[in-house]
C-alpha positions in Angstrom: -47.2 -70.9 -69.3 -49.5 -72.8 -66.9 -46.9 -72.4 -64.1 -46.7 -68.7 -64.8 -50.5 -68.3 -64.7 -50.7 -70.3 -61.5 -48.0 -68.1 -59.9 -49.8 -65.0 -61.0 -53.1 -66.2 -59.5 -51.3 -67.1 -56.3 -49.8 -63.7 -56.1 -53.1 -62.0 -56.9 -55.0 -63.9 -54.2 -52.2 -63.3 -51.7 -52.4 -59.6 -52.3 -56.2 -59.8 -51.7 -55.7 -61.5 -48.4 -53.2 -58.9 -47.3 -55.5 -56.0 -48.3 -58.4 -57.7 -46.6 -56.4 -58.2 -43.4 -55.3 -54.6 -43.3 -58.9 -53.4 -43.9 -60.2 -55.6 -41.1 -57.5 -54.4 -38.7 -58.1 -50.8 -39.6 -61.8 -51.3 -39.0 -61.3 -52.9 -35.6 -58.9 -50.1 -34.6 -61.4 -47.5 -35.7 -64.2 -49.1 -33.7 -62.0 -49.4 -30.7 -61.2 -45.7 -31.0 -65.0 -45.0 -31.1 -65.5 -47.0 -27.9 -62.8 -45.2 -26.0 -64.1 -41.8 -27.3 -67.7 -42.4 -26.3 -66.9 -44.1 -23.0 -64.8 -41.1 -22.1 -67.4 -38.6 -23.2 -70.2 -40.4 -21.2 -68.0 -40.8 -18.1 -67.0 -37.1 -18.0 -70.7 -36.1 -18.3 -71.5 -38.5 -15.5 -68.9 -37.0 -13.3 -70.2 -33.5 -14.1 -73.7 -34.6 -13.2 -72.6 -36.3 -9.9 -71.2 -32.9 -8.8 -74.8 -31.5 -9.0 -76.8 -34.4 -7.7 -76.7 -37.8 -6.1 -79.6 -39.1 -8.3 -77.3 -40.2 -11.1 -76.9 -44.0 -11.6 -73.7 -44.8 -13.4 -73.4 -47.4 -16.1 -70.3 -48.8 -14.4 -72.6 -50.4 -11.8 -75.2 -51.6 -14.3 -72.5 -53.3 -16.5 -71.6 -55.6 -13.6 -74.9 -57.4 -14.1 -74.4 -61.1 -14.9 -76.6 -63.7 -16.5 -79.4 -63.4 -19.0 -82.8 -61.7 -18.8 -84.6 -65.0 -19.7 -82.9 -66.9 -16.9 -82.6 -64.0 -14.4 -79.8 -61.6 -13.7 -77.4 -61.2 -10.8 -77.1 -57.5 -10.0 -74.5 -55.3 -8.2 -75.5 -54.0 -4.8 -75.3 -50.4 -6.2 -78.0 -51.3 -8.8 -80.3 -53.2 -6.4 -80.1 -50.3 -4.0 -81.7 -48.0 -6.6 -84.6 -50.3 -7.5 -87.8 -48.3 -7.3 -86.0 -45.0 -7.0 -86.3 -42.0 -9.2 -82.9 -41.5 -10.8 -81.0 -39.7 -13.5 -79.0 -41.6 -16.1 -76.9 -40.5 -19.1 -76.8 -42.6 -22.3 -77.3 -42.8 -26.1 -80.7 -43.2 -27.6 -81.6 -46.2 -29.9 -85.1 -46.4 -31.5 -87.2 -49.5 -31.4 -90.0 -48.6 -33.8 -90.5 -44.9 -33.3 -88.3 -42.2 -34.7 -90.3 -39.0 -34.0 -92.6 -38.2 -31.1 -91.0 -41.2 -29.3 -92.7 -42.6 -26.2 -90.5 -45.7 -25.8 -86.9 -46.4 -26.8 -83.6 -48.0 -25.6 -80.8 -46.2 -23.8 -77.2 -47.5 -24.1 -73.9 -46.5 -22.6 -72.4 -46.3 -26.2 -73.9 -45.5 -29.6 -75.2 -48.4 -31.5 -72.3 -48.4 -34.0 -69.8 -49.2 -31.2 -71.2 -52.8 -30.8 -69.7 -54.1 -34.1 -73.1 -54.6 -35.8 -74.1 -57.2 -33.1 -76.7 -56.9 -30.4 -75.4 -55.0 -27.4 -74.9 -57.1 -24.2 -78.0 -57.2 -22.1 -76.4 -55.3 -19.2 -75.9 -52.4 -21.7 -79.6 -51.9 -22.4 -82.2 -49.8 -20.5 -85.8 -49.7 -21.7 -87.1 -46.1 -21.4 -90.8 -45.5 -21.2 -91.8 -41.8 -21.3 -94.2 -40.3 -18.7 -97.8 -39.8 -19.8 -98.0 -36.9 -22.2 -94.2 -36.8 -22.7 -92.5 -37.5 -26.0 -89.1 -37.2 -27.5 -89.4 -35.1 -30.6 -86.6 -37.0 -32.4 -83.7 -39.4 -31.9 -80.4 -37.6 -31.4 -76.7 -38.5 -31.8 -75.4 -37.0 -28.6 -75.8 -38.5 -25.1 -79.0 -37.4 -23.2 -79.9 -37.4 -19.6 -83.2 -39.1 -18.6 -85.0 -38.9 -15.3 -87.5 -41.5 -14.2 -88.4 -44.5 -12.0 -85.8 -47.2 -12.2 -86.9 -50.8 -12.0 -84.7 -53.8 -11.8 -86.5 -56.6 -13.6 -85.7 -59.5 -11.3 -86.5 -63.1 -11.9 -86.7 -65.2 -15.1 -88.5 -64.5 -18.4 -87.6 -60.8 -18.7 -86.9 -59.0 -21.9 -84.7 -56.4 -20.3 -82.7 -56.2 -17.1 -83.8 -52.7 -16.3 -86.7 -50.3 -17.1 -86.9 -46.5 -16.7 -90.6 -45.5 -16.5 -92.4 -42.2 -16.1 -89.3 -40.8 -17.9 -88.6 -37.2 -18.8 -85.8 -35.8 -21.0 -83.4 -33.3 -19.5 -80.6 -31.2 -21.0 -76.9 -31.6 -20.5 -74.9 -28.5 -20.1 -72.6 -27.9 -23.1 -74.2 -30.6 -25.2 -76.0 -29.6 -28.4 -78.3 -32.3 -29.7 -78.4 -33.2 -33.5 -80.8 -35.4 -35.3 -79.7 -39.1 -35.5 -79.5 -40.7 -38.9 -79.0 -44.5 -38.7 -77.8 -46.4 -41.8 -80.4 -48.5 -43.4 -78.5 -51.7 -42.5 -79.1 -50.9 -38.8 -82.8 -50.5 -39.3 -83.7 -54.2 -38.9 -84.2 -56.6 -36.1 -80.9 -58.1 -34.6 -81.8 -61.5 -36.0 -81.7 -60.0 -39.5 -78.7 -57.8 -39.0 -75.7 -58.4 -41.4 -72.9 -59.9 -39.4 -75.1 -60.2 -36.3 -74.6 -63.3 -34.1 -77.5 -62.9 -31.7 -77.1 -61.9 -28.1 -76.7 -63.1 -24.6 -80.3 -63.5 -23.9 -81.5 -59.9 -24.4 -84.3 -60.8 -26.8 -85.3 -63.8 -28.8 -85.3 -63.2 -32.6 -89.1 -63.5 -32.8 -89.4 -60.8 -30.1 -87.0 -58.3 -31.5 -88.9 -55.4 -32.9 -88.0 -54.2 -36.4 -86.8 -50.6 -36.6 -88.5 -49.0 -39.6 -87.2 -46.3 -41.8 -89.1 -43.1 -41.2 -88.9 -42.3 -44.9 -90.6 -45.5 -45.9 -94.1 -45.3 -47.5 -96.7 -48.0 -47.5 
């Protein structure tokens, strides 16, 4: 009887392990599909914009940045050449603390959910500061095009590799924007995020702003 019970338990836990492995693999494949999908979407929009203007800065160049903001980055020539220029850039919006009438937010080459619930790498984050009197009415799901003064934050003790100041929000032909809804588990600082393992120097846990739920009441 004991042997049978032991055998049944072994079989039960073996099945759980198999189910867990399949679920994990499916989740990884699903996220990888998302990455391919959104990378392709952004790249096609970048190529569309490059046909209209040479002001666009592509994420391909920005993602070549090495190092950490705290110790100082090593930037591609294409990025350094645009330091101080007014540029256009296409990316996905991520709130810091503001959800409506936004004056400052992060722009990424992929939506937040593509980063496996961890902090995006530092070279994938652009701090956007809206021009005086300009606001983004709401966060949106689709990629947006922003125009502004691009600054490469060189030297040590930086929070971000790049900043876009005096920014304005433009429209992308063929893209209809819809309101972004971020799951509650994503509305916390990276240091508190379930499954998060920190970052590559983007932001110390004590510096990471908490993203608050717009529906919260005091």
